[in-house]
DSSP file (Angstrom, degrees, kcal/mol; ACC not computed):
  #  RESIDUE AA STRUCTURE BP1 BP2  ACC     N-H-->O    O-->H-N    N-H-->O    O-->H-N    TCO  KAPPA ALPHA  PHI   PSI    X-CA   Y-CA   Z-CA
    1    1 A X     >        0   0    0      0, 0.0     4,-1.8     0, 0.0     5,-0.1   0.000 360.0 360.0 360.0 -34.8   73.6   55.3   89.5
    2    2 A X  H  >  +     0   0    0      1,-0.2     4,-2.2     2,-0.2     5,-0.1   0.873 360.0  55.5 -66.1 -36.4   74.5   55.6   93.2
    3    3 A X  H  > S+     0   0    0      1,-0.2     4,-2.5     2,-0.2    -1,-0.2   0.911 105.9  51.5 -63.2 -41.7   73.7   59.3   93.2
    4    4 A X  H  > S+     0   0    0      1,-0.2     4,-2.7     2,-0.2    -1,-0.2   0.908 108.6  51.6 -60.9 -42.0   70.2   58.6   91.8
    5    5 A X  H  X S+     0   0    0     -4,-1.8     4,-2.2     1,-0.2    -1,-0.2   0.910 109.9  49.4 -60.3 -42.7   69.6   56.1   94.6
    6    6 A X  H  X S+     0   0    0     -4,-2.2     4,-2.4     2,-0.2    -2,-0.2   0.907 110.6  49.7 -63.3 -42.7   70.7   58.7   97.2
    7    7 A X  H  X S+     0   0    0     -4,-2.5     4,-2.8     1,-0.2    -2,-0.2   0.912 110.8  50.2 -63.3 -42.5   68.3   61.3   95.6
    8    8 A X  H  X S+     0   0    0     -4,-2.7     4,-2.5     1,-0.2    -1,-0.2   0.896 110.4  49.9 -62.4 -39.5   65.5   58.8   95.7
    9    9 A X  H  X S+     0   0    0     -4,-2.2     4,-2.3     2,-0.2    -2,-0.2   0.908 111.5  48.2 -65.6 -41.1   66.2   58.0   99.4
   10   10 A X  H  X S+     0   0    0     -4,-2.4     4,-2.3     2,-0.2    -2,-0.2   0.935 111.9  49.7 -63.9 -46.0   66.2   61.7  100.2
   11   11 A X  H  X S+     0   0    0     -4,-2.8     4,-2.9     1,-0.2     5,-0.2   0.915 112.3  47.5 -59.4 -43.9   62.9   62.3   98.4
   12   12 A X  H  X S+     0   0    0     -4,-2.5     4,-2.8     1,-0.2     5,-0.2   0.895 110.3  52.1 -65.0 -39.4   61.3   59.3  100.2
   13   13 A X  H  X S+     0   0    0     -4,-2.3     4,-1.1     2,-0.2    -1,-0.2   0.891 113.7  44.3 -63.9 -38.4   62.6   60.6  103.5
   14   14 A X  H  < S+     0   0    0     -4,-2.3     5,-0.2     2,-0.2    -2,-0.2   0.937 117.6  43.8 -70.2 -46.5   61.1   64.0  102.9
   15   15 A X  H  < S+     0   0    0     -4,-2.9    -2,-0.2     1,-0.2    -3,-0.2   0.881 127.8  26.2 -68.7 -38.7   57.8   62.7  101.5
   16   16 A X  H  < S+     0   0    0     -4,-2.8    -1,-0.2    -5,-0.2    -2,-0.2   0.397  98.4 103.3-111.4   2.6   57.2   60.0  104.2
   17   17 A X  S  < S-     0   0    0     -4,-1.1     2,-0.9    -5,-0.2    -3,-0.0  -0.271  77.8-114.2 -77.9 170.8   59.1   61.3  107.1
   18   18 A X        +     0   0    0     -2,-0.0     2,-0.3     2,-0.0    -1,-0.1  -0.673  51.8 166.0-106.4  76.1   57.5   63.0  110.1
   19   19 A X        -     0   0    0     -2,-0.9     2,-0.1    -5,-0.2    -5,-0.0  -0.638  32.4-127.0 -93.6 147.0   58.9   66.5  109.7
   20   20 A X     >  -     0   0    0     -2,-0.3     4,-2.4     1,-0.1     5,-0.2  -0.444  29.7-107.6 -82.2 165.8   57.7   69.6  111.5
   21   21 A X  H  > S+     0   0    0      1,-0.2     4,-2.5     2,-0.2     5,-0.2   0.885 121.1  53.2 -61.1 -39.1   56.7   72.7  109.5
   22   22 A X  H  > S+     0   0    0      2,-0.2     4,-2.0     1,-0.2    -1,-0.2   0.906 109.1  48.3 -63.5 -43.0   59.9   74.4  110.8
   23   23 A X  H  > S+     0   0    0      2,-0.2     4,-2.0     1,-0.2    -2,-0.2   0.914 112.3  48.4 -65.1 -42.7   62.1   71.6  109.5
   24   24 A X  H  X S+     0   0    0     -4,-2.4     4,-2.4     1,-0.2    -2,-0.2   0.902 110.4  51.9 -64.0 -40.7   60.4   71.5  106.1
   25   25 A X  H  X S+     0   0    0     -4,-2.5     4,-2.3     1,-0.2    -1,-0.2   0.884 108.1  52.1 -62.2 -38.2   60.7   75.3  105.8
   26   26 A X  H  X S+     0   0    0     -4,-2.0     4,-2.0     2,-0.2    -1,-0.2   0.896 109.3  49.2 -64.5 -40.9   64.4   75.0  106.6
   27   27 A X  H  X S+     0   0    0     -4,-2.0     4,-2.1     2,-0.2    -2,-0.2   0.910 110.6  50.6 -64.1 -42.2   64.9   72.3  103.9
   28   28 A X  H  X S+     0   0    0     -4,-2.4     4,-2.5     1,-0.2    -2,-0.2   0.912 109.3  50.9 -62.6 -43.1   63.0   74.6  101.4
   29   29 A X  H  X S+     0   0    0     -4,-2.3     4,-2.4     1,-0.2    -1,-0.2   0.888 108.9  51.7 -61.2 -39.7   65.3   77.5  102.3
   30   30 A X  H  X S+     0   0    0     -4,-2.0     4,-2.2     2,-0.2    -1,-0.2   0.903 110.6  47.7 -64.9 -40.9   68.4   75.3  101.7
   31   31 A X  H  X S+     0   0    0     -4,-2.1     4,-2.4     2,-0.2    -2,-0.2   0.920 111.8  49.9 -65.4 -44.0   67.1   74.3   98.3
   32   32 A X  H  X S+     0   0    0     -4,-2.5     4,-2.1     1,-0.2    -2,-0.2   0.904 110.9  50.0 -61.5 -41.4   66.3   77.9   97.3
   33   33 A X  H  X S+     0   0    0     -4,-2.4     4,-2.0     1,-0.2    -1,-0.2   0.925 110.9  48.8 -62.9 -44.4   69.8   79.0   98.5
   34   34 A X  H  X S+     0   0    0     -4,-2.2     4,-2.2     1,-0.2    -2,-0.2   0.892 109.9  51.7 -64.3 -39.9   71.5   76.3   96.4
   35   35 A X  H  X S+     0   0    0     -4,-2.4     4,-2.5     1,-0.2    -1,-0.2   0.904 108.6  51.7 -61.7 -41.3   69.4   77.2   93.3
   36   36 A X  H  X S+     0   0    0     -4,-2.1     4,-2.3     1,-0.2    -1,-0.2   0.895 109.2  50.1 -62.7 -39.7   70.5   80.8   93.7
   37   37 A X  H  X S+     0   0    0     -4,-2.0     4,-2.2     2,-0.2    -1,-0.2   0.906 110.7  49.0 -65.9 -41.2   74.1   79.8   93.9
   38   38 A X  H  X S+     0   0    0     -4,-2.2     4,-2.3     2,-0.2    -2,-0.2   0.902 110.3  52.0 -62.8 -40.7   73.8   77.6   90.7
   39   39 A X  H  X S+     0   0    0     -4,-2.5     4,-2.5     1,-0.2    -2,-0.2   0.912 109.8  48.4 -62.8 -43.1   72.1   80.6   89.0
   40   40 A X  H  X S+     0   0    0     -4,-2.3     4,-2.2     1,-0.2    -1,-0.2   0.901 110.1  52.4 -63.2 -40.8   75.0   82.9   89.9
   41   41 A X  H  X S+     0   0    0     -4,-2.2     4,-1.2     2,-0.2    -2,-0.2   0.911 111.2  46.2 -62.6 -43.1   77.5   80.3   88.7
   42   42 A X  H  X S+     0   0    0     -4,-2.3     4,-0.9     1,-0.2     3,-0.4   0.918 110.3  53.6 -66.1 -43.1   75.8   80.0   85.3
   43   43 A X  H >< S+     0   0    0     -4,-2.5     3,-0.6     1,-0.2    -2,-0.2   0.884 107.6  51.2 -59.8 -38.4   75.5   83.8   85.0
   44   44 A X  H 3< S+     0   0    0     -4,-2.2    -1,-0.2     1,-0.2    -2,-0.2   0.803 109.9  50.3 -68.0 -27.7   79.3   84.2   85.6
   45   45 A X  H 3< S+     0   0    0     -4,-1.2     2,-0.4    -3,-0.4    -1,-0.2   0.571 100.7  75.4 -88.4  -8.7   80.0   81.6   82.9
   46   46 A X    <<  -     0   0    0     -4,-0.9     2,-0.3    -3,-0.6     6,-0.0  -0.836  59.4-173.5-108.3 141.2   77.8   83.2   80.2
   47   47 A X    >   -     0   0    0     -2,-0.4     3,-1.9     1,-0.0    20,-0.3  -0.882  37.5 -79.0-128.8 162.4   78.7   86.3   78.2
   48   48 A X  T 3  S+     0   0    0     -2,-0.3    20,-0.2     1,-0.3     3,-0.1  -0.295 115.8  20.6 -58.5 138.9   76.9   88.5   75.7
   49   49 A X  T 3  S+     0   0    0     18,-2.7    -1,-0.3     1,-0.3     2,-0.1   0.329  90.4 136.4  84.9  -8.2   76.8   87.1   72.2
   50   50 A X    <   -     0   0    0     -3,-1.9    17,-2.4    16,-0.1     2,-0.4  -0.452  58.2-117.5 -73.9 144.9   77.5   83.5   73.4
   51   51 A X  E     +A   66   0A   0     15,-0.2    43,-2.3    -2,-0.1     2,-0.3  -0.708  43.1 168.4 -84.3 129.9   75.4   80.7   71.9
   52   52 A X  E     -AB  65  93A   0     13,-3.0    13,-2.4    -2,-0.4     2,-0.3  -0.864  21.0-149.3-134.3 166.7   73.2   78.9   74.5
   53   53 A X  E     +AB  64  92A   0     39,-2.4    39,-1.8    -2,-0.3     2,-0.3  -0.966  13.9 175.7-136.8 157.4   70.4   76.4   74.5
   54   54 A X  E     -A   63   0A   0      9,-2.3     9,-3.4    -2,-0.3     2,-0.7  -0.983  35.8-104.9-155.1 158.0   67.5   75.7   76.8
   55   55 A X  E     -A   62   0A   0     35,-0.4     2,-0.7    -2,-0.3     7,-0.2  -0.793  31.2-147.3 -90.1 117.6   64.4   73.5   77.0
   56   56 A X  E  >> -A   61   0A   0      5,-3.1     4,-1.8    -2,-0.7     5,-1.1  -0.768  11.8-170.2 -88.0 113.4   61.3   75.4   76.2
   57   57 A X  T  45S+     0   0    0     -2,-0.7    -1,-0.2     2,-0.2     5,-0.0   0.869  87.5  55.2 -68.4 -36.2   58.4   74.0   78.2
   58   58 A X  T  45S+     0   0    0      1,-0.2    -1,-0.2    -3,-0.1    -2,-0.1   0.913 120.0  29.2 -62.8 -44.4   55.9   76.1   76.1
   59   59 A X  T  45S-     0   0    0      2,-0.2    -1,-0.2     0, 0.0    -2,-0.2   0.622  99.9-131.3 -93.0 -15.0   57.1   74.7   72.8
   60   60 A X  T  <5S+     0   0    0     -4,-1.8     2,-0.3     1,-0.3    -3,-0.2   0.844  73.0  91.8  67.5  33.8   58.2   71.3   74.0
   61   61 A X  E   <S-A   56   0A   0     -5,-1.1    -5,-3.1    -7,-0.0     2,-0.5  -0.952  84.1 -91.8-150.3 167.6   61.5   71.5   72.3
   62   62 A X  E     -A   55   0A   0     -2,-0.3     2,-0.3    -7,-0.2    -7,-0.2  -0.758  41.2-156.5 -87.2 125.4   65.1   72.6   72.8
   63   63 A X  E     -A   54   0A   0     -9,-3.4    -9,-2.3    -2,-0.5     2,-0.4  -0.750   6.1-163.9-101.8 148.1   65.7   76.2   71.7
   64   64 A X  E     +A   53   0A   0     -2,-0.3    16,-0.5   -11,-0.2     2,-0.3  -0.990  25.2 125.6-133.0 142.2   69.0   77.6   70.7
   65   65 A X  E     -A   52   0A   0    -13,-2.4   -13,-3.0    -2,-0.4     2,-0.3  -0.935  51.4 -78.4-169.7-169.6   70.1   81.3   70.4
   66   66 A X  E     -AC  51  78A   0     12,-2.0    12,-3.0    -2,-0.3     2,-0.4  -0.859  45.2-103.1-114.0 148.2   72.6   83.9   71.4
   67   67 A X  E     + C   0  77A   0    -17,-2.4   -18,-2.7    -2,-0.3    10,-0.2  -0.537  39.5 171.5 -71.6 123.2   72.7   85.9   74.7
   68   68 A X  E     +     0   0A   0      8,-3.4     2,-0.3    -2,-0.4     9,-0.2   0.753  64.6   4.2-101.6 -34.8   71.3   89.3   74.1
   69   69 A X  E     - C   0  76A   0      7,-1.4     7,-2.4   -22,-0.1     2,-0.6  -0.987  55.1-148.9-155.3 141.9   71.1   90.7   77.7
   70   70 A X  E     + C   0  75A   0     -2,-0.3     5,-0.2     5,-0.2     2,-0.1  -0.958  28.1 171.1-116.4 113.1   72.1   89.5   81.2
   71   71 A X        -     0   0    0      3,-2.4    -2,-0.0    -2,-0.6     0, 0.0  -0.379  48.8 -85.4-108.1-171.4   69.8   90.8   84.0
   72   72 A X  S    S+     0   0    0     -2,-0.1   -29,-0.1     1,-0.1     3,-0.1   0.953 119.0   4.5 -65.2 -51.8   69.5   89.9   87.7
   73   73 A X  S    S+     0   0    0      1,-0.1    15,-1.1    14,-0.1     2,-0.3   0.750 127.5  46.4-105.4 -29.9   67.2   86.9   87.4
   74   74 A X  E     - D   0  87A   0     13,-0.2    -3,-2.4    14,-0.1     2,-0.5  -0.833  59.4-148.0-121.2 153.2   66.8   86.4   83.7
   75   75 A X  E     -CD  70  86A   0     11,-2.9    11,-2.6    -2,-0.3     2,-0.5  -0.981  21.8-134.8-116.6 128.0   69.0   86.2   80.6
   76   76 A X  E     -CD  69  85A   0     -7,-2.4    -8,-3.4    -2,-0.5    -7,-1.4  -0.727  22.3-166.2 -86.2 124.7   67.4   87.4   77.3
   77   77 A X  E     -CD  67  84A   0      7,-3.0     7,-2.3    -2,-0.5     2,-0.7  -0.943  13.4-142.6-115.5 128.8   68.2   84.9   74.5
   78   78 A X  E     +CD  66  83A   0    -12,-3.0   -12,-2.0    -2,-0.5     5,-0.2  -0.816  31.6 168.2 -91.9 116.2   67.6   85.9   70.8
   79   79 A X  E >   - D   0  82A   0      3,-2.9     3,-1.4    -2,-0.7   -14,-0.2  -0.626  53.5 -97.2-116.6 177.8   66.3   82.9   68.9
   80   80 A X  T 3  S+     0   0    0    -16,-0.5     3,-0.1     1,-0.3   -15,-0.1   0.713 126.1  53.9 -68.9 -18.2   64.8   82.4   65.4
   81   81 A X  T 3  S-     0   0    0      1,-0.4     2,-0.3     3,-0.0    -1,-0.3   0.338 123.0 -94.8 -95.5   5.5   61.4   82.6   67.1
   82   82 A X  E <   -D   79   0A   0     -3,-1.4    -3,-2.9     2,-0.0    -1,-0.4  -0.758  64.7 -24.1 118.8-165.3   62.2   85.9   68.9
   83   83 A X  E     -D   78   0A   0     -2,-0.3     2,-0.4    -5,-0.2    -5,-0.2  -0.690  53.2-167.3 -90.2 138.8   63.4   87.0   72.3
   84   84 A X  E     -D   77   0A   0     -7,-2.3    -7,-3.0    -2,-0.3     2,-0.7  -0.990  17.0-144.9-126.4 132.9   63.1   84.7   75.3
   85   85 A X  E     +D   76   0A   0     -2,-0.4     2,-0.4    -9,-0.2    -9,-0.2  -0.880  32.6 179.9 -93.9 113.8   63.6   85.7   79.0
   86   86 A X  E     -D   75   0A   0    -11,-2.6   -11,-2.9    -2,-0.7     2,-0.1  -0.936  33.0-112.6-122.1 135.1   65.1   82.5   80.5
   87   87 A X  E >   -D   74   0A   0     -2,-0.4     3,-2.1   -13,-0.2     4,-0.4  -0.424  32.5-122.9 -60.9 139.4   66.2   81.8   84.1
   88   88 A X  G >  S+     0   0    0    -15,-1.1     3,-1.6     1,-0.3    -1,-0.1   0.839 108.1  61.8 -57.0 -36.6   70.0   81.4   84.1
   89   89 A X  G 3  S+     0   0    0      1,-0.3    -1,-0.3   -54,-0.0    -2,-0.1   0.623  98.5  58.3 -70.0  -9.6   69.8   78.0   85.6
   90   90 A X  G <  S+     0   0    0     -3,-2.1   -35,-0.4   -36,-0.0    -1,-0.3   0.559  90.3  94.5 -90.5  -9.6   67.9   76.7   82.5
   91   91 A X    <   -     0   0    0     -3,-1.6     2,-0.4    -4,-0.4   -37,-0.2  -0.527  50.8-172.0 -88.7 150.3   70.7   77.7   80.1
   92   92 A X  E     -B   53   0A   0    -39,-1.8   -39,-2.4    -2,-0.2     2,-0.1  -0.991  26.5-119.2-138.9 130.1   73.4   75.6   78.8
   93   93 A X  E      B   52   0A   0     -2,-0.4   -41,-0.2   -41,-0.2   -47,-0.0  -0.370 360.0 360.0 -67.0 145.2   76.4   76.8   76.7
   94   94 A X              0   0    0    -43,-2.3   -42,-0.1    -2,-0.1    -1,-0.1   0.402 360.0 360.0-101.3 360.0   76.7   75.3   73.2
């Protein structure tokens, strides 16, 4: 619960603070870097043929399938509805 409070405080500080464009750009760069690191970490933990799941925004449901291909930015997952190119940070091992 404390972490959520901290995130809310950070969000409020960003939204209602008096930041310069340079400072906001620096924050955005830090978030992008952290997302890239998370994506790399997930890619290292996933292997071909592994069963994974992800939340499909298009279908509004959780999809499950097996890893068919691991590329630089996307991982191809074979599901019963076909092949999906999914960003690595959206995947979760089953």
